[in-house]
PQR file of N, CA, C, O and H, with PARSE charges and radii, in Angstrom:
ATOM      1  N   MET A   1      77.385  92.739 114.310 -0.4000 1.5000
ATOM      2  CA  MET A   1      77.889  93.683 115.305 -0.0000 2.0000
ATOM      3  C   MET A   1      78.800  94.673 114.592  0.5500 1.7000
ATOM      4  O   MET A   1      79.681  94.262 113.837 -0.5500 1.4000
ATOM      5  N   ASN A   2      78.604  95.971 114.817 -0.4000 1.5000
ATOM      6  CA  ASN A   2      79.469  96.937 114.160 -0.0000 2.0000
ATOM      7  C   ASN A   2      80.775  97.101 114.920  0.5500 1.7000
ATOM      8  O   ASN A   2      80.920  96.602 116.036 -0.5500 1.4000
ATOM      9  H   ASN A   2      77.888  96.305 115.431  0.4000 1.0000
ATOM     10  N   LYS A   3      81.716  97.795 114.316 -0.4000 1.5000
ATOM     11  CA  LYS A   3      83.058  97.882 114.882 -0.0000 2.0000
ATOM     12  C   LYS A   3      83.101  98.506 116.269  0.5500 1.7000
ATOM     13  O   LYS A   3      83.764  97.947 117.143 -0.5500 1.4000
ATOM     14  H   LYS A   3      81.598  98.199 113.409  0.4000 1.0000
ATOM     15  N   PRO A   4      82.427  99.646 116.530 -0.5600 1.5000
ATOM     16  CA  PRO A   4      82.479 100.193 117.889  0.2800 2.0000
ATOM     17  C   PRO A   4      81.939  99.229 118.942  0.5500 1.7000
ATOM     18  O   PRO A   4      82.488  99.134 120.040 -0.5500 1.4000
ATOM     19  N   GLU A   5      80.870  98.517 118.610 -0.4000 1.5000
ATOM     20  CA  GLU A   5      80.320  97.550 119.569 -0.0000 2.0000
ATOM     21  C   GLU A   5      81.295  96.402 119.785  0.5500 1.7000
ATOM     22  O   GLU A   5      81.453  95.925 120.909 -0.5500 1.4000
ATOM     23  H   GLU A   5      80.424  98.594 117.718  0.4000 1.0000
ATOM     24  N   ALA A   6      81.947  95.958 118.724 -0.4000 1.5000
ATOM     25  CA  ALA A   6      82.920  94.875 118.845 -0.0000 2.0000
ATOM     26  C   ALA A   6      84.089  95.301 119.729  0.5500 1.7000
ATOM     27  O   ALA A   6      84.554  94.527 120.566 -0.5500 1.4000
ATOM     28  H   ALA A   6      81.819  96.345 117.811  0.4000 1.0000
ATOM     29  N   LEU A   7      84.563  96.537 119.539 -0.4000 1.5000
ATOM     30  CA  LEU A   7      85.666  97.037 120.365 -0.0000 2.0000
ATOM     31  C   LEU A   7      85.235  97.175 121.824  0.5500 1.7000
ATOM     32  O   LEU A   7      85.988  96.836 122.737 -0.5500 1.4000
ATOM     33  H   LEU A   7      84.185  97.165 118.859  0.4000 1.0000
ATOM     34  N   ALA A   8      84.016  97.675 122.033 -0.4000 1.5000
ATOM     35  CA  ALA A   8      83.512  97.819 123.402 -0.0000 2.0000
ATOM     36  C   ALA A   8      83.389  96.451 124.067  0.5500 1.7000
ATOM     37  O   ALA A   8      83.719  96.294 125.242 -0.5500 1.4000
ATOM     38  H   ALA A   8      83.404  97.950 121.291  0.4000 1.0000
ATOM     39  N   GLY A   9      82.917  95.469 123.314 -0.4000 1.5000
ATOM     40  CA  GLY A   9      82.803  94.113 123.859 -0.0000 2.0000
ATOM     41  C   GLY A   9      84.150  93.540 124.235  0.5500 1.7000
ATOM     42  O   GLY A   9      84.299  92.916 125.286 -0.5500 1.4000
ATOM     43  H   GLY A   9      82.650  95.596 122.359  0.4000 1.0000
ATOM     44  N   ARG A  10      85.135  93.753 123.373 -0.4000 1.5000
ATOM     45  CA  ARG A  10      86.487  93.241 123.648 -0.0000 2.0000
ATOM     46  C   ARG A  10      87.085  93.920 124.877  0.5500 1.7000
ATOM     47  O   ARG A  10      87.689  93.261 125.724 -0.5500 1.4000
ATOM     48  H   ARG A  10      85.014  94.260 122.520  0.4000 1.0000
ATOM     49  N   LEU A  11      86.916  95.240 124.972 -0.4000 1.5000
ATOM     50  CA  LEU A  11      87.433  95.953 126.142 -0.0000 2.0000
ATOM     51  C   LEU A  11      86.735  95.488 127.418  0.5500 1.7000
ATOM     52  O   LEU A  11      87.371  95.354 128.463 -0.5500 1.4000
ATOM     53  H   LEU A  11      86.426  95.775 124.285  0.4000 1.0000
ATOM     54  N   SER A  12      85.442  95.247 127.332 -0.4000 1.5000
ATOM     55  CA  SER A  12      84.692  94.765 128.480 -0.0000 2.0000
ATOM     56  C   SER A  12      85.213  93.405 128.928  0.5500 1.7000
ATOM     57  O   SER A  12      85.376  93.160 130.123 -0.5500 1.4000
ATOM     58  H   SER A  12      84.926  95.356 126.482  0.4000 1.0000
ATOM     59  N   GLN A  13      85.470  92.528 127.975 -0.4000 1.5000
ATOM     60  CA  GLN A  13      86.002  91.202 128.302 -0.0000 2.0000
ATOM     61  C   GLN A  13      87.360  91.318 128.973  0.5500 1.7000
ATOM     62  O   GLN A  13      87.635  90.635 129.959 -0.5500 1.4000
ATOM     63  H   GLN A  13      85.338  92.727 127.004  0.4000 1.0000
ATOM     64  N   LEU A  14      88.214  92.193 128.429 -0.4000 1.5000
ATOM     65  CA  LEU A  14      89.551  92.344 128.991 -0.0000 2.0000
ATOM     66  C   LEU A  14      89.510  92.915 130.400  0.5500 1.7000
ATOM     67  O   LEU A  14      90.299  92.512 131.255 -0.5500 1.4000
ATOM     68  H   LEU A  14      87.990  92.748 127.628  0.4000 1.0000
ATOM     69  N   SER A  15      88.591  93.858 130.656 -0.4000 1.5000
ATOM     70  CA  SER A  15      88.556  94.503 131.962 -0.0000 2.0000
ATOM     71  C   SER A  15      87.903  93.625 133.035  0.5500 1.7000
ATOM     72  O   SER A  15      88.151  93.840 134.221 -0.5500 1.4000
ATOM     73  H   SER A  15      87.949  94.186 129.962  0.4000 1.0000
ATOM     74  N   THR A  16      87.076  92.643 132.656 -0.4000 1.5000
ATOM     75  CA  THR A  16      86.400  91.817 133.647 -0.0000 2.0000
ATOM     76  C   THR A  16      87.151  90.530 133.973  0.5500 1.7000
ATOM     77  O   THR A  16      86.802  89.829 134.923 -0.5500 1.4000
ATOM     78  H   THR A  16      86.875  92.468 131.692  0.4000 1.0000
ATOM     79  N   ARG A  17      88.165  90.222 133.199 -0.4000 1.5000
ATOM     80  CA  ARG A  17      88.940  89.014 133.487 -0.0000 2.0000
ATOM     81  C   ARG A  17      89.810  89.216 134.719  0.5500 1.7000
ATOM     82  O   ARG A  17      90.431  90.263 134.902 -0.5500 1.4000
ATOM     83  H   ARG A  17      88.449  90.791 132.427  0.4000 1.0000
ATOM     84  N   LYS A  18      89.837  88.181 135.561 -0.4000 1.5000
ATOM     85  CA  LYS A  18      90.711  88.259 136.724 -0.0000 2.0000
ATOM     86  C   LYS A  18      92.143  87.926 136.329  0.5500 1.7000
ATOM     87  O   LYS A  18      93.076  88.665 136.640 -0.5500 1.4000
ATOM     88  H   LYS A  18      89.332  87.331 135.412  0.4000 1.0000
ATOM     89  N   LYS A  19      92.300  86.805 135.642 -0.4000 1.5000
ATOM     90  CA  LYS A  19      93.614  86.402 135.164 -0.0000 2.0000
ATOM     91  C   LYS A  19      93.465  85.952 133.726  0.5500 1.7000
ATOM     92  O   LYS A  19      92.545  85.213 133.375 -0.5500 1.4000
ATOM     93  H   LYS A  19      91.541  86.204 135.389  0.4000 1.0000
ATOM     94  N   ASN A  20      94.375  86.407 132.917 -0.4000 1.5000
ATOM     95  CA  ASN A  20      94.364  86.025 131.509 -0.0000 2.0000
ATOM     96  C   ASN A  20      95.210  84.761 131.374  0.5500 1.7000
ATOM     97  O   ASN A  20      96.423  84.816 131.577 -0.5500 1.4000
ATOM     98  H   ASN A  20      95.122  87.007 133.201  0.4000 1.0000
ATOM     99  N   PRO A  21      94.595  83.617 131.035 -0.5600 1.5000
ATOM    100  CA  PRO A  21      95.341  82.374 130.968  0.2800 2.0000
ATOM    101  C   PRO A  21      96.423  82.384 129.892  0.5500 1.7000
ATOM    102  O   PRO A  21      97.449  81.721 130.044 -0.5500 1.4000
ATOM    103  N   LYS A  22      96.209  83.116 128.822 -0.4000 1.5000
ATOM    104  CA  LYS A  22      97.251  83.211 127.806 -0.0000 2.0000
ATOM    105  C   LYS A  22      97.488  84.684 127.500  0.5500 1.7000
ATOM    106  O   LYS A  22      96.539  85.468 127.464 -0.5500 1.4000
ATOM    107  H   LYS A  22      95.375  83.654 128.699  0.4000 1.0000
ATOM    108  N   PRO A  23      98.726  85.064 127.281 -0.5600 1.5000
ATOM    109  CA  PRO A  23      98.996  86.480 127.005  0.2800 2.0000
ATOM    110  C   PRO A  23      98.385  86.924 125.683  0.5500 1.7000
ATOM    111  O   PRO A  23      98.264  86.139 124.743 -0.5500 1.4000
ATOM    112  N   VAL A  24      98.008  88.183 125.631 -0.4000 1.5000
ATOM    113  CA  VAL A  24      97.466  88.756 124.402 -0.0000 2.0000
ATOM    114  C   VAL A  24      98.638  89.006 123.457  0.5500 1.7000
ATOM    115  O   VAL A  24      99.638  89.618 123.832 -0.5500 1.4000
ATOM    116  H   VAL A  24      98.107  88.821 126.395  0.4000 1.0000
ATOM    117  N   GLU A  25      98.496  88.530 122.248 -0.4000 1.5000
ATOM    118  CA  GLU A  25      99.538  88.724 121.246 -0.0000 2.0000
ATOM    119  C   GLU A  25      99.542  90.172 120.784  0.5500 1.7000
ATOM    120  O   GLU A  25      98.483  90.770 120.596 -0.5500 1.4000
ATOM    121  H   GLU A  25      97.683  88.032 121.943  0.4000 1.0000
ATOM    122  N   ILE A  26     100.730  90.736 120.600 -0.4000 1.5000
ATOM    123  CA  ILE A  26     100.830  92.117 120.151 -0.0000 2.0000
ATOM    124  C   ILE A  26     100.202  92.293 118.773  0.5500 1.7000
ATOM    125  O   ILE A  26      99.683  93.366 118.468 -0.5500 1.4000
ATOM    126  H   ILE A  26     101.591  90.250 120.752  0.4000 1.0000
ATOM    127  N   SER A  27     100.240  91.265 117.942 -0.4000 1.5000
ATOM    128  CA  SER A  27      99.643  91.366 116.607 -0.0000 2.0000
ATOM    129  C   SER A  27      98.130  91.571 116.691  0.5500 1.7000
ATOM    130  O   SER A  27      97.551  92.217 115.818 -0.5500 1.4000
ATOM    131  H   SER A  27     100.662  90.393 118.190  0.4000 1.0000
ATOM    132  N   GLU A  28      97.479  91.031 117.728 -0.4000 1.5000
ATOM    133  CA  GLU A  28      96.043  91.235 117.917 -0.0000 2.0000
ATOM    134  C   GLU A  28      95.748  92.696 118.235  0.5500 1.7000
ATOM    135  O   GLU A  28      94.768  93.253 117.741 -0.5500 1.4000
ATOM    136  H   GLU A  28      97.950  90.506 118.437  0.4000 1.0000
ATOM    137  N   ILE A  29      96.574  93.307 119.043 -0.4000 1.5000
ATOM    138  CA  ILE A  29      96.380  94.699 119.433 -0.0000 2.0000
ATOM    139  C   ILE A  29      96.598  95.608 118.228  0.5500 1.7000
ATOM    140  O   ILE A  29      95.793  96.503 117.969 -0.5500 1.4000
ATOM    141  H   ILE A  29      97.370  92.854 119.444  0.4000 1.0000
ATOM    142  N   VAL A  30      97.680  95.382 117.493 -0.4000 1.5000
ATOM    143  CA  VAL A  30      97.985  96.223 116.337 -0.0000 2.0000
ATOM    144  C   VAL A  30      96.910  96.081 115.276  0.5500 1.7000
ATOM    145  O   VAL A  30      96.477  97.074 114.692 -0.5500 1.4000
ATOM    146  H   VAL A  30      98.334  94.655 117.703  0.4000 1.0000
ATOM    147  N   GLU A  31      96.475  94.850 115.022 -0.4000 1.5000
ATOM    148  CA  GLU A  31      95.429  94.630 114.029 -0.0000 2.0000
ATOM    149  C   GLU A  31      94.159  95.377 114.418  0.5500 1.7000
ATOM    150  O   GLU A  31      93.493  95.964 113.566 -0.5500 1.4000
ATOM    151  H   GLU A  31      96.826  94.043 115.497  0.4000 1.0000
ATOM    152  N   GLY A  32      93.828  95.353 115.698 -0.4000 1.5000
ATOM    153  CA  GLY A  32      92.647  96.066 116.167 -0.0000 2.0000
ATOM    154  C   GLY A  32      92.788  97.564 116.013  0.5500 1.7000
ATOM    155  O   GLY A  32      91.839  98.241 115.615 -0.5500 1.4000
ATOM    156  H   GLY A  32      94.369  94.876 116.391  0.4000 1.0000
ATOM    157  N   ALA A  33      93.956  98.089 116.322 -0.4000 1.5000
ATOM    158  CA  ALA A  33      94.196  99.528 116.192 -0.0000 2.0000
ATOM    159  C   ALA A  33      94.158  99.940 114.729  0.5500 1.7000
ATOM    160  O   ALA A  33      93.593 100.979 114.385 -0.5500 1.4000
ATOM    161  H   ALA A  33      94.726  97.540 116.645  0.4000 1.0000
ATOM    162  N   GLN A  34      94.752  99.133 113.876 -0.4000 1.5000
ATOM    163  CA  GLN A  34      94.749  99.448 112.450 -0.0000 2.0000
ATOM    164  C   GLN A  34      93.330  99.395 111.886  0.5500 1.7000
ATOM    165  O   GLN A  34      92.950 100.236 111.072 -0.5500 1.4000
ATOM    166  H   GLN A  34      95.210  98.289 114.155  0.4000 1.0000
ATOM    167  N   GLY A  35      92.560  98.418 112.314 -0.4000 1.5000
ATOM    168  CA  GLY A  35      91.178  98.320 111.866 -0.0000 2.0000
ATOM    169  C   GLY A  35      90.354  99.506 112.316  0.5500 1.7000
ATOM    170  O   GLY A  35      89.521 100.016 111.565 -0.5500 1.4000
ATOM    171  H   GLY A  35      92.869  97.734 112.975  0.4000 1.0000
ATOM    172  N   THR A  36      90.585  99.943 113.539 -0.4000 1.5000
ATOM    173  CA  THR A  36      89.875 101.107 114.064 -0.0000 2.0000
ATOM    174  C   THR A  36      90.252 102.359 113.279  0.5500 1.7000
ATOM    175  O   THR A  36      89.385 103.161 112.932 -0.5500 1.4000
ATOM    176  H   THR A  36      91.261  99.529 114.148  0.4000 1.0000
ATOM    177  N   ALA A  37      91.541 102.526 113.001 -0.4000 1.5000
ATOM    178  CA  ALA A  37      91.989 103.693 112.226 -0.0000 2.0000
ATOM    179  C   ALA A  37      91.398 103.680 110.820  0.5500 1.7000
ATOM    180  O   ALA A  37      91.029 104.730 110.294 -0.5500 1.4000
ATOM    181  H   ALA A  37      92.245 101.875 113.283  0.4000 1.0000
ATOM    182  N   THR A  38      91.307 102.507 110.213 -0.4000 1.5000
ATOM    183  CA  THR A  38      90.705 102.389 108.882 -0.0000 2.0000
ATOM    184  C   THR A  38      89.243 102.801 108.926  0.5500 1.7000
ATOM    185  O   THR A  38      88.769 103.527 108.052 -0.5500 1.4000
ATOM    186  H   THR A  38      91.607 101.654 110.640  0.4000 1.0000
ATOM    187  N   TYR A  39      88.537 102.344 109.931 -0.4000 1.5000
ATOM    188  CA  TYR A  39      87.119 102.690 110.099 -0.0000 2.0000
ATOM    189  C   TYR A  39      86.949 104.202 110.277  0.5500 1.7000
ATOM    190  O   TYR A  39      86.066 104.805 109.667 -0.5500 1.4000
ATOM    191  H   TYR A  39      88.922 101.755 110.642  0.4000 1.0000
ATOM    192  N   ILE A  40      87.787 104.806 111.104 -0.4000 1.5000
ATOM    193  CA  ILE A  40      87.728 106.248 111.332 -0.0000 2.0000
ATOM    194  C   ILE A  40      88.006 107.005 110.033  0.5500 1.7000
ATOM    195  O   ILE A  40      87.350 108.004 109.741 -0.5500 1.4000
ATOM    196  H   ILE A  40      88.504 104.317 111.599  0.4000 1.0000
ATOM    197  N   ALA A  41      88.979 106.528 109.259 -0.4000 1.5000
ATOM    198  CA  ALA A  41      89.300 107.169 107.983 -0.0000 2.0000
ATOM    199  C   ALA A  41      88.099 107.136 107.041  0.5500 1.7000
ATOM    200  O   ALA A  41      87.800 108.126 106.373 -0.5500 1.4000
ATOM    201  H   ALA A  41      89.512 105.716 109.497  0.4000 1.0000
ATOM    202  N   GLN A  42      87.420 106.005 106.991 -0.4000 1.5000
ATOM    203  CA  GLN A  42      86.242 105.883 106.120 -0.0000 2.0000
ATOM    204  C   GLN A  42      85.130 106.832 106.569  0.5500 1.7000
ATOM    205  O   GLN A  42      84.523 107.519 105.747 -0.5500 1.4000
ATOM    206  H   GLN A  42      87.664 105.201 107.534  0.4000 1.0000
ATOM    207  N   MET A  43      84.871 106.864 107.869 -0.4000 1.5000
ATOM    208  CA  MET A  43      83.785 107.697 108.377 -0.0000 2.0000
ATOM    209  C   MET A  43      84.092 109.184 108.198  0.5500 1.7000
ATOM    210  O   MET A  43      83.219 109.946 107.783 -0.5500 1.4000
ATOM    211  H   MET A  43      85.364 106.306 108.536  0.4000 1.0000
ATOM    212  N   THR A  44      85.309 109.600 108.502 -0.4000 1.5000
ATOM    213  CA  THR A  44      85.639 111.021 108.356 -0.0000 2.0000
ATOM    214  C   THR A  44      85.644 111.430 106.888  0.5500 1.7000
ATOM    215  O   THR A  44      85.326 112.573 106.562 -0.5500 1.4000
ATOM    216  H   THR A  44      86.018 108.980 108.839  0.4000 1.0000
ATOM    217  N   GLY A  45      86.004 110.502 105.999 -0.4000 1.5000
ATOM    218  CA  GLY A  45      85.941 110.789 104.569 -0.0000 2.0000
ATOM    219  C   GLY A  45      84.519 111.058 104.116  0.5500 1.7000
ATOM    220  O   GLY A  45      84.264 111.989 103.351 -0.5500 1.4000
ATOM    221  H   GLY A  45      86.262 109.573 106.265  0.4000 1.0000
ATOM    222  N   GLU A  46      83.598 110.238 104.591 -0.4000 1.5000
ATOM    223  CA  GLU A  46      82.186 110.442 104.247 -0.0000 2.0000
ATOM    224  C   GLU A  46      81.664 111.757 104.823  0.5500 1.7000
ATOM    225  O   GLU A  46      80.925 112.483 104.159 -0.5500 1.4000
ATOM    226  H   GLU A  46      83.806 109.482 105.212  0.4000 1.0000
ATOM    227  N   LEU A  47      82.052 112.057 106.059 -0.4000 1.5000
ATOM    228  CA  LEU A  47      81.620 113.318 106.670 -0.0000 2.0000
ATOM    229  C   LEU A  47      82.214 114.519 105.946  0.5500 1.7000
ATOM    230  O   LEU A  47      81.549 115.544 105.798 -0.5500 1.4000
ATOM    231  H   LEU A  47      82.653 111.468 106.598  0.4000 1.0000
ATOM    232  N   ALA A  48      83.463 114.400 105.492 -0.4000 1.5000
ATOM    233  CA  ALA A  48      84.089 115.488 104.731 -0.0000 2.0000
ATOM    234  C   ALA A  48      83.326 115.739 103.436  0.5500 1.7000
ATOM    235  O   ALA A  48      83.135 116.889 103.041 -0.5500 1.4000
ATOM    236  H   ALA A  48      84.003 113.567 105.612  0.4000 1.0000
ATOM    237  N   ASN A  49      82.891 114.671 102.774 -0.4000 1.5000
ATOM    238  CA  ASN A  49      82.101 114.825 101.548 -0.0000 2.0000
ATOM    239  C   ASN A  49      80.781 115.526 101.832  0.5500 1.7000
ATOM    240  O   ASN A  49      80.358 116.391 101.065 -0.5500 1.4000
ATOM    241  H   ASN A  49      83.047 113.737 103.095  0.4000 1.0000
ATOM    242  N   LEU A  50      80.131 115.160 102.928 -0.4000 1.5000
ATOM    243  CA  LEU A  50      78.882 115.825 103.300 -0.0000 2.0000
ATOM    244  C   LEU A  50      79.110 117.311 103.577  0.5500 1.7000
ATOM    245  O   LEU A  50      78.339 118.160 103.131 -0.5500 1.4000
ATOM    246  H   LEU A  50      80.474 114.457 103.551  0.4000 1.0000
ATOM    247  N   ALA A  51      80.169 117.611 104.311 -0.4000 1.5000
ATOM    248  CA  ALA A  51      80.478 118.999 104.639 -0.0000 2.0000
ATOM    249  C   ALA A  51      80.788 119.797 103.374  0.5500 1.7000
ATOM    250  O   ALA A  51      80.369 120.947 103.247 -0.5500 1.4000
ATOM    251  H   ALA A  51      80.796 116.921 104.673  0.4000 1.0000
ATOM    252  N   ASN A  52      81.517 119.194 102.445 -0.4000 1.5000
ATOM    253  CA  ASN A  52      81.807 119.852 101.173 -0.0000 2.0000
ATOM    254  C   ASN A  52      80.521 120.161 100.416  0.5500 1.7000
ATOM    255  O   ASN A  52      80.340 121.259  99.891 -0.5500 1.4000
ATOM    256  H   ASN A  52      81.858 118.259 102.548  0.4000 1.0000
ATOM    257  N   GLY A  53      79.636 119.173 100.368 -0.4000 1.5000
ATOM    258  CA  GLY A  53      78.369 119.349  99.662 -0.0000 2.0000
ATOM    259  C   GLY A  53      77.526 120.460 100.241  0.5500 1.7000
ATOM    260  O   GLY A  53      76.778 121.122  99.521 -0.5500 1.4000
ATOM    261  H   GLY A  53      79.783 118.280 100.794  0.4000 1.0000
ATOM    262  N   ALA A  54      77.643 120.664 101.538 -0.4000 1.5000
ATOM    263  CA  ALA A  54      76.881 121.721 102.209 -0.0000 2.0000
ATOM    264  C   ALA A  54      77.654 123.042 102.246  0.5500 1.7000
ATOM    265  O   ALA A  54      77.201 124.021 102.838 -0.5500 1.4000
ATOM    266  H   ALA A  54      78.250 120.126 102.123  0.4000 1.0000
ATOM    267  N   ARG A  55      78.821 123.053 101.608 -0.4000 1.5000
ATOM    268  CA  ARG A  55      79.692 124.242 101.537 -0.0000 2.0000
ATOM    269  C   ARG A  55      80.191 124.701 102.906  0.5500 1.7000
ATOM    270  O   ARG A  55      80.324 125.896 103.170 -0.5500 1.4000
ATOM    271  H   ARG A  55      79.189 122.257 101.127  0.4000 1.0000
ATOM    272  N   PHE A  56      80.460 123.731 103.760 -0.4000 1.5000
ATOM    273  CA  PHE A  56      81.101 124.017 105.055 -0.0000 2.0000
ATOM    274  C   PHE A  56      82.599 123.802 104.867  0.5500 1.7000
ATOM    275  O   PHE A  56      83.138 122.771 105.272 -0.5500 1.4000
ATOM    276  H   PHE A  56      80.352 122.760 103.546  0.4000 1.0000
ATOM    277  N   GLN A  57      83.280 124.786 104.247 -0.4000 1.5000
ATOM    278  CA  GLN A  57      84.672 124.612 103.840 -0.0000 2.0000
ATOM    279  C   GLN A  57      85.603 124.296 105.013  0.5500 1.7000
ATOM    280  O   GLN A  57      86.421 123.379 104.928 -0.5500 1.4000
ATOM    281  H   GLN A  57      82.842 125.623 103.918  0.4000 1.0000
ATOM    282  N   SER A  58      85.481 125.045 106.091 -0.4000 1.5000
ATOM    283  CA  SER A  58      86.385 124.830 107.233 -0.0000 2.0000
ATOM    284  C   SER A  58      86.177 123.448 107.844  0.5500 1.7000
ATOM    285  O   SER A  58      87.138 122.749 108.165 -0.5500 1.4000
ATOM    286  H   SER A  58      84.816 125.790 106.160  0.4000 1.0000
ATOM    287  N   LEU A  59      84.929 123.070 107.998 -0.4000 1.5000
ATOM    288  CA  LEU A  59      84.618 121.757 108.562 -0.0000 2.0000
ATOM    289  C   LEU A  59      85.098 120.645 107.634  0.5500 1.7000
ATOM    290  O   LEU A  59      85.662 119.651 108.090 -0.5500 1.4000
ATOM    291  H   LEU A  59      84.149 123.638 107.737  0.4000 1.0000
ATOM    292  N   ALA A  60      84.874 120.815 106.335 -0.4000 1.5000
ATOM    293  CA  ALA A  60      85.324 119.819 105.359 -0.0000 2.0000
ATOM    294  C   ALA A  60      86.844 119.663 105.418  0.5500 1.7000
ATOM    295  O   ALA A  60      87.366 118.552 105.333 -0.5500 1.4000
ATOM    296  H   ALA A  60      84.416 121.623 105.964  0.4000 1.0000
ATOM    297  N   HIS A  61      87.542 120.782 105.565 -0.4000 1.5000
ATOM    298  CA  HIS A  61      89.004 120.750 105.654 -0.0000 2.0000
ATOM    299  C   HIS A  61      89.456 119.987 106.906  0.5500 1.7000
ATOM    300  O   HIS A  61      90.343 119.137 106.831 -0.5500 1.4000
ATOM    301  H   HIS A  61      87.117 121.685 105.634  0.4000 1.0000
ATOM    302  N   LEU A  62      88.851 120.289 108.035 -0.4000 1.5000
ATOM    303  CA  LEU A  62      89.215 119.605 109.281 -0.0000 2.0000
ATOM    304  C   LEU A  62      88.946 118.099 109.194  0.5500 1.7000
ATOM    305  O   LEU A  62      89.753 117.290 109.651 -0.5500 1.4000
ATOM    306  H   LEU A  62      88.130 120.980 108.096  0.4000 1.0000
ATOM    307  N   LEU A  63      87.831 117.743 108.617 -0.4000 1.5000
ATOM    308  CA  LEU A  63      87.493 116.320 108.473 -0.0000 2.0000
ATOM    309  C   LEU A  63      88.452 115.620 107.517  0.5500 1.7000
ATOM    310  O   LEU A  63      88.832 114.472 107.743 -0.5500 1.4000
ATOM    311  H   LEU A  63      87.175 118.400 108.245  0.4000 1.0000
ATOM    312  N   ALA A  64      88.839 116.309 106.456 -0.4000 1.5000
ATOM    313  CA  ALA A  64      89.805 115.722 105.517 -0.0000 2.0000
ATOM    314  C   ALA A  64      91.154 115.510 106.198  0.5500 1.7000
ATOM    315  O   ALA A  64      91.831 114.515 105.941 -0.5500 1.4000
ATOM    316  H   ALA A  64      88.530 117.242 106.272  0.4000 1.0000
ATOM    317  N   ARG A  65      91.540 116.432 107.057 -0.4000 1.5000
ATOM    318  CA  ARG A  65      92.801 116.277 107.811 -0.0000 2.0000
ATOM    319  C   ARG A  65      92.707 115.085 108.775  0.5500 1.7000
ATOM    320  O   ARG A  65      93.659 114.318 108.923 -0.5500 1.4000
ATOM    321  H   ARG A  65      90.990 117.241 107.266  0.4000 1.0000
ATOM    322  N   ALA A  66      91.553 114.944 109.423 -0.4000 1.5000
ATOM    323  CA  ALA A  66      91.350 113.808 110.328 -0.0000 2.0000
ATOM    324  C   ALA A  66      91.386 112.496 109.545  0.5500 1.7000
ATOM    325  O   ALA A  66      91.924 111.498 110.024 -0.5500 1.4000
ATOM    326  H   ALA A  66      90.780 115.567 109.303  0.4000 1.0000
ATOM    327  N   GLN A  67      90.818 112.499 108.350 -0.4000 1.5000
ATOM    328  CA  GLN A  67      90.848 111.309 107.504 -0.0000 2.0000
ATOM    329  C   GLN A  67      92.289 110.951 107.155  0.5500 1.7000
ATOM    330  O   GLN A  67      92.678 109.787 107.251 -0.5500 1.4000
ATOM    331  H   GLN A  67      90.381 113.310 107.960  0.4000 1.0000
ATOM    332  N   LEU A  68      93.074 111.932 106.756 -0.4000 1.5000
ATOM    333  CA  LEU A  68      94.473 111.690 106.416 -0.0000 2.0000
ATOM    334  C   LEU A  68      95.244 111.120 107.603  0.5500 1.7000
ATOM    335  O   LEU A  68      96.012 110.169 107.455 -0.5500 1.4000
ATOM    336  H   LEU A  68      92.758 112.878 106.678  0.4000 1.0000
ATOM    337  N   GLU A  69      95.035 111.702 108.774 -0.4000 1.5000
ATOM    338  CA  GLU A  69      95.718 111.215 109.981 -0.0000 2.0000
ATOM    339  C   GLU A  69      95.339 109.762 110.280  0.5500 1.7000
ATOM    340  O   GLU A  69      96.202 108.946 110.602 -0.5500 1.4000
ATOM    341  H   GLU A  69      94.411 112.474 108.895  0.4000 1.0000
ATOM    342  N   ALA A  70      94.063 109.447 110.173 -0.4000 1.5000
ATOM    343  CA  ALA A  70      93.610 108.074 110.418 -0.0000 2.0000
ATOM    344  C   ALA A  70      94.185 107.111 109.382  0.5500 1.7000
ATOM    345  O   ALA A  70      94.549 105.984 109.717 -0.5500 1.4000
ATOM    346  H   ALA A  70      93.361 110.111 109.912  0.4000 1.0000
ATOM    347  N   GLU A  71      94.269 107.548 108.129 -0.4000 1.5000
ATOM    348  CA  GLU A  71      94.862 106.701 107.093 -0.0000 2.0000
ATOM    349  C   GLU A  71      96.326 106.409 107.394  0.5500 1.7000
ATOM    350  O   GLU A  71      96.800 105.290 107.200 -0.5500 1.4000
ATOM    351  H   GLU A  71      93.973 108.464 107.857  0.4000 1.0000
ATOM    352  N   LEU A  72      97.032 107.423 107.868 -0.4000 1.5000
ATOM    353  CA  LEU A  72      98.440 107.215 108.237 -0.0000 2.0000
ATOM    354  C   LEU A  72      98.566 106.200 109.371  0.5500 1.7000
ATOM    355  O   LEU A  72      99.429 105.324 109.330 -0.5500 1.4000
ATOM    356  H   LEU A  72      96.647 108.333 108.026  0.4000 1.0000
ATOM    357  N   TRP A  73      97.700 106.319 110.387 -0.4000 1.5000
ATOM    358  CA  TRP A  73      97.721 105.373 111.503 -0.0000 2.0000
ATOM    359  C   TRP A  73      97.376 103.964 111.044  0.5500 1.7000
ATOM    360  O   TRP A  73      97.931 102.985 111.543 -0.5500 1.4000
ATOM    361  H   TRP A  73      96.999 107.031 110.420  0.4000 1.0000
ATOM    362  N   SER A  74      96.452 103.870 110.086 -0.4000 1.5000
ATOM    363  CA  SER A  74      96.031 102.547 109.633 -0.0000 2.0000
ATOM    364  C   SER A  74      97.118 101.809 108.869  0.5500 1.7000
ATOM    365  O   SER A  74      97.070 100.586 108.742 -0.5500 1.4000
ATOM    366  H   SER A  74      96.002 104.666 109.681  0.4000 1.0000
ATOM    367  N   ARG A  75      98.093 102.544 108.361 -0.4000 1.5000
ATOM    368  CA  ARG A  75      99.187 101.939 107.583 -0.0000 2.0000
ATOM    369  C   ARG A  75     100.410 101.602 108.431  0.5500 1.7000
ATOM    370  O   ARG A  75     101.350 100.976 107.940 -0.5500 1.4000
ATOM    371  H   ARG A  75      98.132 103.538 108.464  0.4000 1.0000
ATOM    372  N   GLN A  76     100.408 102.007 109.684 -0.4000 1.5000
ATOM    373  CA  GLN A  76     101.577 101.778 110.532 -0.0000 2.0000
ATOM    374  C   GLN A  76     101.697 100.308 110.901  0.5500 1.7000
ATOM    375  O   GLN A  76     100.707  99.628 111.169 -0.5500 1.4000
ATOM    376  H   GLN A  76      99.645 102.515 110.083  0.4000 1.0000
ATOM    377  N   THR A  77     102.924  99.845 110.907 -0.4000 1.5000
ATOM    378  CA  THR A  77     103.215  98.474 111.334 -0.0000 2.0000
ATOM    379  C   THR A  77     104.275  98.520 112.413  0.5500 1.7000
ATOM    380  O   THR A  77     104.996  99.507 112.555 -0.5500 1.4000
ATOM    381  H   THR A  77     103.728 100.397 110.690  0.4000 1.0000
ATOM    382  N   THR A  78     104.360  97.435 113.173 -0.4000 1.5000
ATOM    383  CA  THR A  78     105.380  97.377 114.219 -0.0000 2.0000
ATOM    384  C   THR A  78     106.355  96.280 113.935  0.5500 1.7000
ATOM    385  O   THR A  78     107.292  96.072 114.705 -0.5500 1.4000
ATOM    386  H   THR A  78     103.774  96.633 113.057  0.4000 1.0000
TER
END
């Protein structure tokens, strides 16, 4: 299962539960957010490389900025 499907499955489980017998640990939420940010950073990095190769300078720049932002989010701790 890839990451977007895993996240969708988890959100679906959370939204269909009537009562959560045990509270969700904050570390689970942060780990999930950090993992998602890491995934986004990887994907935008690959897209930036593709855009560079095709000489789409503005698009490559925007994707590189998105990659940097995602990398910053992936390093955040609480």
